Every structure is written in C-alpha cells, then in structure tokens.
MITIBA-880627 format. One line per field, with one value per residue (C-alpha): residue number from 1; x, y, z; residue in one letter. Coordinates in steps of 0.5 Angstrom, whole numbers, plus 500, padded with zeros to 3 digits. Layout:
N
n (NUM,...)
c1 (X,...)
c2 (Y,...)
c3 (Z,...)
res (a,...)
# end
This chain:
575
n (1,2,3,4,5,6,7,8,9,10,11,12,13,14,15,16,17,18,19,20,21,22,23,24,25,26,27,28,29,30,31,32,33,34,35,36,37,38,39,40,41,42,43,44,45,46,47,48,49,50,51,52,53,54,55,56,57,58,59,60,61,62,63,64,65,66,67,68,69,70,71,72,73,74,75,76,77,78,79,80,81,82,83,84,85,86,87,88,89,90,91,92,93,94,95,96,97,98,99,100,101,102,103,104,105,106,107,108,109,110,111,112,113,114,115,116,117,118,119,120,121,122,123,124,125,126,127,128,129,130,131,132,133,134,135,136,137,138,139,140,141,142,143,144,145,146,147,148,149,150,151,152,153,154,155,156,157,158,159,160,161,162,163,164,165,166,167,168,169,170,171,172,173,174,175,176,177,178,179,180,181,182,183,184,185,186,187,188,189,190,191,192,193,194,195,196,197,198,199,200,201,202,203,204,205,206,207,208,209,210,211,212,213,214,215,216,217,218,219,220,221,222,223,224,225,226,227,228,229,230,231,232,233,234,235,236,237,238,239,240,241,242,243,244,245,246,247,248,249,250,251,252,253,254,255,256,257,258,259,260,261,262,263,264,265,266,267,268,269,270,271,272,273,274,275,276,277,278,279,280,281,282,283,284,285,286,287,288,289,290,291,292,293,294,295,296,297,298,299,300,301,302,303,304,305,306,307,308,309,310,311,312,313,314,315,316,317,318,319,320,321,322,323,324,325,326,327,328,329,330,331,332,333,334,335,336,337,338,339,340,341,342,343,344,345,346,347,348,349,350,351,352,353,354,355,356,357,358,359,360,361,362,363,364,365,366,367,368,369,370,371,372,373,374,375,376,377,378,379,380,381,382,383,384,385,386,387,388,389,390,391,392,393,394,395,396,397,398,399,400,401,402,403,404,405,406,407,408,409,410,411,412,413,414,415,416,417,418,419,420,421,422,423,424,425,426,427,428,429,430,431,432,433,434,435,436,437,438,439,440,441,442,443,444,445,446,447,448,449,450,451,452,453,454,455,456,457,458,459,460,461,462,463,464,465,466,467,468,469,470,471,472,473,474,475,476,477,478,479,480,481,482,483,484,485,486,487,488,489,490,491,492,493,494,495,496,497,498,499,500,501,502,503,504,505,506,507,508,509,510,511,512,513,514,515,516,517,518,519,520,521,522,523,524,525,526,527,528,529,530,531,532,533,534,535,536,537,538,539,540,541,542,543,544,545,546,547,548,549,550,551,552,553,554,555,556,557,558,559,560,561,562,563,564,565,566,567,568,569,570,571,572,573,574,575)
c1 (371,366,361,354,350,343,337,332,326,320,316,313,306,302,298,299,291,289,290,297,297,297,301,296,295,298,293,287,292,294,287,284,283,283,291,293,297,301,302,305,309,311,313,317,321,323,325,330,332,334,338,342,350,351,357,352,350,342,342,337,344,347,341,340,347,346,342,348,352,357,360,361,360,354,353,360,357,363,364,365,359,355,349,345,340,337,336,336,331,332,330,323,326,332,328,323,328,331,324,323,329,327,320,323,328,322,319,325,325,317,318,324,320,314,318,321,316,309,306,305,298,298,304,299,295,301,305,299,299,306,305,300,303,306,310,304,305,304,300,302,297,291,289,291,285,288,288,284,289,296,301,306,302,299,303,310,308,307,314,310,305,301,301,298,302,300,299,296,297,304,306,313,318,315,321,318,319,326,332,338,345,345,352,349,355,355,354,361,364,371,369,364,371,369,362,362,357,360,357,355,358,354,349,352,350,356,354,347,346,339,335,331,325,326,330,338,339,346,344,343,349,346,346,340,339,344,339,334,328,322,318,313,308,313,313,305,306,310,306,300,303,301,294,291,284,280,279,286,287,294,300,302,295,295,302,300,293,298,302,296,292,292,297,300,307,310,314,316,323,319,314,320,325,327,333,332,333,333,327,322,315,312,308,314,317,313,315,315,322,320,314,318,324,319,316,323,324,317,318,325,327,332,333,339,339,332,326,331,334,332,335,330,332,339,339,346,342,335,334,336,329,324,319,323,321,313,315,318,313,308,313,313,305,305,310,305,299,302,305,297,295,300,302,306,311,317,324,320,324,331,336,344,347,340,341,338,332,338,343,344,341,347,347,341,342,336,340,346,350,351,346,344,337,336,329,326,327,322,317,312,311,306,311,315,310,305,300,297,290,289,290,286,280,273,268,264,270,270,266,262,268,271,276,278,275,280,276,272,277,281,275,274,281,281,274,278,284,280,276,282,286,282,283,277,278,277,271,268,270,265,264,271,272,278,277,278,285,291,297,304,311,316,323,330,335,342,342,350,350,353,357,351,349,342,338,330,327,321,315,311,305,305,310,315,318,319,323,318,322,321,319,314,310,310,302,304,308,305,310,317,323,328,334,335,342,348,355,360,366,368,373,375,376,372,369,367,360,355,359,353,352,359,358,352,356,361,356,353,346,340,334,326,321,314,309,302,299,291,289,292,290,283,283,286,281,275,278,275,280,285,286,289,286,279,279,284,284,292,293,290,294,301,300,298,304,309,307,307,310,317,322,328,333,335,341,339,342,342,336,339,337,342,338,331,328,321,320,319,325,322,315,310,303,299,293)
c2 (395,394,389,391,394,390,394,395,397,393,388,390,391,386,390,398,399,395,398,397,391,392,390,387,386,379,376,378,376,369,367,369,362,366,368,360,360,367,364,358,362,367,361,357,363,366,358,359,366,364,357,361,362,367,370,372,379,377,372,373,373,378,383,382,384,391,394,393,386,384,390,388,393,391,392,396,402,406,405,400,396,400,404,405,411,411,418,421,425,419,414,412,414,409,403,404,401,397,393,394,390,384,384,384,378,374,375,373,367,366,366,361,356,357,355,349,346,348,344,348,348,352,356,362,362,361,367,371,370,372,378,381,379,384,384,383,388,387,392,392,398,393,387,380,376,369,373,379,383,386,381,378,376,369,366,368,363,357,353,349,351,348,350,348,345,344,336,338,340,339,341,345,349,356,361,366,362,364,365,359,360,356,353,351,354,360,367,369,362,363,359,366,370,377,375,373,377,380,380,386,387,382,380,374,374,371,365,364,359,362,368,368,372,373,366,368,368,369,363,358,353,349,355,352,359,358,354,360,360,363,366,370,370,374,379,379,380,386,389,389,392,396,394,397,396,391,394,398,400,400,406,403,405,411,413,411,415,421,420,421,427,433,438,434,435,441,438,432,432,432,426,422,421,422,427,433,440,446,449,442,444,440,435,434,429,424,421,415,412,413,408,403,403,401,395,393,392,389,384,382,382,386,382,377,376,375,374,373,377,377,379,384,389,390,394,391,384,386,384,377,376,375,379,385,385,385,390,395,394,397,403,404,404,409,413,413,414,420,423,422,426,431,431,438,436,433,436,442,445,442,444,445,438,434,430,433,429,429,425,418,412,408,402,402,402,404,401,397,403,404,410,411,412,419,421,424,418,414,419,416,409,408,409,403,398,398,401,399,396,402,407,404,409,406,407,412,417,417,422,421,420,415,420,421,426,428,431,425,421,424,424,417,415,420,416,409,411,414,408,403,407,412,414,410,412,419,417,415,421,420,426,428,436,437,431,434,436,432,430,427,426,429,426,429,423,421,415,415,416,409,409,406,401,401,402,403,409,407,411,410,413,412,408,405,400,393,388,387,384,386,393,393,389,393,395,403,402,407,407,407,409,405,407,402,403,398,399,404,401,396,397,404,401,403,397,396,399,405,411,415,413,415,422,423,422,426,432,431,429,428,424,425,421,422,418,419,420,422,415,413,420,419,412,414,420,415,410,411,407,412,419,425,426,428,432,433,440,443,445,438,434,438,437,429,428,432,427,421,421,417,414,409,407,400,397,393,387,388,388,393,400,405,411,413,419,423,427,434,438,440,439,443,442,447,447)
c3 (345,351,351,350,356,358,355,361,356,360,357,350,349,346,342,343,341,348,355,358,362,370,376,380,388,389,393,388,382,385,388,381,377,370,372,373,367,369,376,373,369,375,379,374,371,378,380,374,375,382,380,375,376,381,377,371,372,369,375,381,385,380,380,387,389,385,392,396,397,394,392,384,378,374,367,366,371,374,381,386,385,391,388,394,393,400,404,397,393,388,392,388,381,382,384,379,373,378,379,372,371,375,371,365,367,369,362,358,362,361,354,354,358,353,347,350,354,352,346,339,340,346,345,343,350,354,350,351,358,359,355,359,366,370,377,382,388,396,399,406,408,407,410,408,406,409,416,415,418,416,414,408,402,403,397,401,407,402,402,396,391,386,379,372,366,359,362,368,375,380,386,386,391,392,390,394,400,400,396,396,394,387,389,395,399,404,401,404,402,399,393,391,390,389,389,397,401,408,415,417,424,428,422,419,412,410,413,410,404,404,406,413,416,424,424,425,433,436,441,436,437,431,426,423,420,415,411,412,417,415,421,417,423,427,420,421,428,427,422,427,433,436,438,444,442,437,430,430,423,425,424,417,414,417,415,407,408,409,403,399,403,398,400,405,402,400,394,391,395,401,399,396,401,409,407,412,410,415,411,412,414,419,415,410,416,413,407,402,404,411,411,406,411,417,412,411,419,420,415,416,424,427,434,433,441,442,437,431,425,417,411,409,415,412,406,404,403,403,396,396,400,394,398,397,389,391,397,392,387,392,393,386,385,391,387,381,385,388,381,379,384,384,376,376,382,380,383,384,390,389,395,395,394,392,386,379,375,369,374,372,376,376,373,369,362,357,351,349,348,355,355,363,365,369,373,367,363,368,370,366,368,363,358,361,359,365,369,376,377,382,377,371,370,370,365,368,368,361,357,351,346,350,353,360,364,369,374,375,374,380,384,383,385,391,394,392,396,402,402,403,407,411,418,421,428,427,423,430,435,440,444,444,444,439,435,428,431,428,432,430,432,428,429,426,427,424,420,421,429,430,423,419,424,424,430,432,436,439,442,448,451,458,462,458,464,464,460,454,448,443,445,440,444,450,451,451,445,439,434,431,427,423,420,415,414,415,417,414,418,423,429,426,419,413,409,402,401,400,397,397,405,406,403,407,413,412,410,416,413,417,416,418,420,423,428,427,434,433,433,440,443,441,444,451,451,450,455,462,465,463,466,464,457,456,450,444,445,444,451,454,449,451,458,457,452,457,462,458,451,452,447,447,442,441,436,430,433,440,445,450,451,448,450,453,455,456,450,454,451,444,446,442,440,436,432)
res (x,x,x,x,x,x,x,x,x,x,x,x,x,x,x,x,x,x,x,x,x,x,x,x,x,x,x,x,x,x,x,x,x,x,x,x,x,x,x,x,x,x,x,x,x,x,x,x,x,x,x,x,x,x,x,x,x,x,x,x,x,x,x,x,x,x,x,x,x,x,x,x,x,x,x,x,x,x,x,x,x,x,x,x,x,x,x,x,x,x,x,x,x,x,x,x,x,x,x,x,x,x,x,x,x,x,x,x,x,x,x,x,x,x,x,x,x,x,x,x,x,x,x,x,x,x,x,x,x,x,x,x,x,x,x,x,x,x,x,x,x,x,x,x,x,x,x,x,x,x,x,x,x,x,x,x,x,x,x,x,x,x,x,x,x,x,x,x,x,x,x,x,x,x,x,x,x,x,x,x,x,x,x,x,x,x,x,x,x,x,x,x,x,x,x,x,x,x,x,x,x,x,x,x,x,x,x,x,x,x,x,x,x,x,x,x,x,x,x,x,x,x,x,x,x,x,x,x,x,x,x,x,x,x,x,x,x,x,x,x,x,x,x,x,x,x,x,x,x,x,x,x,x,x,x,x,x,x,x,x,x,x,x,x,x,x,x,x,x,x,x,x,x,x,x,x,x,x,x,x,x,x,x,x,x,x,x,x,x,x,x,x,x,x,x,x,x,x,x,x,x,x,x,x,x,x,x,x,x,x,x,x,x,x,x,x,x,x,x,x,x,x,x,x,x,x,x,x,x,x,x,x,x,x,x,x,x,x,x,x,x,x,x,x,x,x,x,x,x,x,x,x,x,x,x,x,x,x,x,x,x,x,x,x,x,x,x,x,x,x,x,x,x,x,x,x,x,x,x,x,x,x,x,x,x,x,x,x,x,x,x,x,x,x,x,x,x,x,x,x,x,x,x,x,x,x,x,x,x,x,x,x,x,x,x,x,x,x,x,x,x,x,x,x,x,x,x,x,x,x,x,x,x,x,x,x,x,x,x,x,x,x,x,x,x,x,x,x,x,x,x,x,x,x,x,x,x,x,x,x,x,x,x,x,x,x,x,x,x,x,x,x,x,x,x,x,x,x,x,x,x,x,x,x,x,x,x,x,x,x,x,x,x,x,x,x,x,x,x,x,x,x,x,x,x,x,x,x,x,x,x,x,x,x,x,x,x,x,x,x,x,x,x,x,x,x,x,x,x,x,x,x,x,x,x,x,x,x,x,x,x,x,x,x,x,x,x,x,x,x,x,x,x,x,x,x,x,x,x,x,x,x,x,x,x,x,x,x,x,x,x,x,x,x,x)
# end
C-alpha cells in the first residue's frame, strides 16, 4: 500500500463569513506595526523550514527541489523528479499550487511554534495572526520605498532582522537573506546521496553551501562564494537599467502595464507563456512568463566571469533562493489580476501540442489519495484560501445590498493599475508628431539553441561598440531577453533534467519575447543632442531604427559576444 500523499489545500479560512485573507505587498506588510506578530511568525517559520533535514520532502530543500535540481521524485509523482512547466501554457497554473504548498508549509510550522513557545494567555492572539497571514509578494514593477526606485524588497537585504516574541524583542538571522544547506555541506557533496545538486556547466551549484546573488565568480581563488554572497545592490542596479534620463519609469513597469492593457492579448495562451505559435499576432509576443524570466536574470546575475552569478538566474536552482517565493507570489498575483480583467479567457485558443486545462500538474496533490491538481482545479484562487490586496473591492463599488457592482469594480481596478504602472513618458509627449504610436521589438528565439544553456539577447539604439561590462550598462542599451533555461547535455551526453525541455527541443519549439521601444524613441525625439529622429511617425521611425537598432547575444556564464548584428533583416514598422 502506497503512502498517503501530501494534501495541498491552502490555509483554512479563519471565518468563512469574513473576507478572505489577503496576500500583501511585502514592504507595506513588513513596515506596518500591526503585522508585527505575523512578521515574527513568518521569520521563525521560514527559519525552521530551512533547517529541516534535506531528505524530508516537506523541508525547504525538498520543496525547492521540485522546481529543478535534484532530480528526485516528489510525493510519489511519476517521472524522474523534474517537473518543469516553463515555455508552456501551464506555466502560471503549475506555479500556483507550488506557491500554495510553500505558504501552507509555513502556516503549519507557525502553528507548531505557537503551540510550543507562546503562553496560553496569548495563544489565541498569535493563532489569529497566523490564520490571517498569507505569503507576501514582491511587486518588482513598483518602486521600493527604501531606495525610491526598482529593486529587491528591503526585508531581503537585511542579514539580521528584529522580531517580537511573547517575552519581548530579539534580533535573529534573517532566513530571507539566503538559504544554507542544513547539513553544512556543499549541495553536491557525496553525503547528499541522490539529493546532490549538479553543476550546470560552468555554474558550480554543486559546490555551494548557500545561495548567492551576483556572488559566484570563476576568478575568485578562495571560492568564498560557497557560503553565499548577497550582492543585492547589483540586483537593484540590473532592475534599474536602462536609465537614459532621470525619472525613467523603466522597461519593467512598461512591460507589466502591457500585461494588463485591455485587448493586448488574443488569448489566455498568449498571456501565459513564451511558447511561439505560427499564428501569433504582434502584441502576443509579450507574456507573463517573458517578464518573469527577466526578473530571474536581473535578481540572480549571470556573468560568472565579471559581475558574478547567482541561483535565481538558473531554473534548476532558482527556488533555493528565498526571494524566489516572493517573486512567484507576484507572478500569481499578476495572473489573478489578468483573470479578473479577462474572466472568460481560459485555455481558449489551444493549438496542437499545448497542454489542456485537464492535464495533471505533477507533483501537486489535492488530497491524501494521490489526486493530482489540474489547471481547472486552481482557476479560482480565492477557493484556495487567499485574495490579493490589489483585488480587494473598496466600499464604493458595492451596491445598496452590499453586492459587488462589477462595472464599478473593474473601473476602479483599471484606474489603480493605470496609476501604478502607466507609461508616464507617453503622458509627457511634448510637441512630437506621432507620439500616440506604439513601437515594440518582437523576437522569436530558440530556447535550446545552445542545448539549453541560457543566453541573453541585448538590444541597443545607437552605437553598441566598446568593452562595457555588463552590456546592460552600455549607454545605448534599451532592453534584453533572457532565456531562463539550463543545459540539457554536457560534451554531447544527456544529463538528468527537465523532460519537458527535452521534448520541446526535439519538436523544435520556439519562444517569443517583446521589448517596448516607445519610451526611448520619445526621449530620442525630444533630445536635441541626438540627430535623426524628430517625430514618431512610422516612416521616420523605420529609417531611424534601420540605422541604429542593433543586438548582441551573450552566454549566461561568459561575457564574450556570440552574435551581433544591426536589426535590418526583418524590420517592419506599421501604425
């Protein structure tokens, strides 16, 4: 008889008659003194989870390993233990129960902490805080208050953190700072047995005892990075580029604004994933997964020769960095927002080879009997026990009976999204003819062109020469596309890894991406020091781009240029 499976059901509602507890933006949640007990429980629970035996499937190591390395079966699910759903239309639906699993594990540990450490006189207060807690998200398209710019949340930049306990305040190690292998050995050490993490080519994940951001350097003779290096300021710097002028709203915000623009996507499939279909219309080259890929790259770092590499940049090990969960909570939030704006779009234009909404999402079980989730089962996130602060209806959108007035609610939500993510540059066009036109670069790329090894396509508007490292700091850099992939073979030999990725490679599956151009074109047109672009009329823009738009490709662990060109072969500008 097989062992019972772990039932992922979410945190139980404290009172079904009350509003569903919300996942909040992490900086606002952390800074609110009313949440002090929740913050304490979160920090304590995550610390306990990270220190659990790596062989326990419900430990931090066990849950993180579902995403890639090590290739070990989880909870009795079939296959080799690699459950990747990237470059697939189930990308957001697969990650929904994954984040729910993480949230549920923290809640279970919170209850244990309360039962064993909190006096009886305070148990109800602390238990209520736990019942109303939900995992916070990192809104990477909004400025962080501590720097007034894009960047990682302040709470993830603190090596130590102050929390309250029933008997007073204390200072503890911050589990969001990094994850450390609980046995104190490198994650690829022989003592890890079947749980050993492998290197990804030049990326020495097997030698790491703890996770890093921009910390792993090939030239470091001491290998100090094995204990984890958190160069989070480089993460912030990457998210803030390109910055041609002060007040630049950034390509991240522009991309997220497009995700929620009415009518931008032709279908759920187009919104959800980078996977390319030959019928893909122009606006569909943008996707939730594409924006997500770049955040992984910006956060972790990929240049092992110069600036440094980190775990978040590689799908095999990204989930071992604690910031992964805040990132993917936001991805789920964006999915929920899009579903609210587009309630009727759900696997509505499936093509041959696309997963169906009834296909199982391994290895996530809804009960102890081995019943596996599918996309239809997680379509309603509220049924999983959480809501997002962004989607909570204010009182003025309720009618006289207290029921939701949907039209008023959607108008409110759209105003909120517009205020938070709108294209401020287009709102200040000056006297530029054609300023209402929108320009984008659409890209079709092969995620497996280097046998899965990740690479980045960099775009420039103007001269792209010079030895600038990283390329994102070049003064003419305007955007990039990161493949967020990992090796499928080494020296011609297949290695254990993502079966879905290997199938995609064999089928010749391609991917799409989109780099917004309108903001930078407006700046160039308004900059009297630049010549050649006075309007944003199509003929003028096409001539300007034919002369100035260039691209370069770099490998994930090397700074050398693989390919470079002026983008003239398939240049097409239309209204």
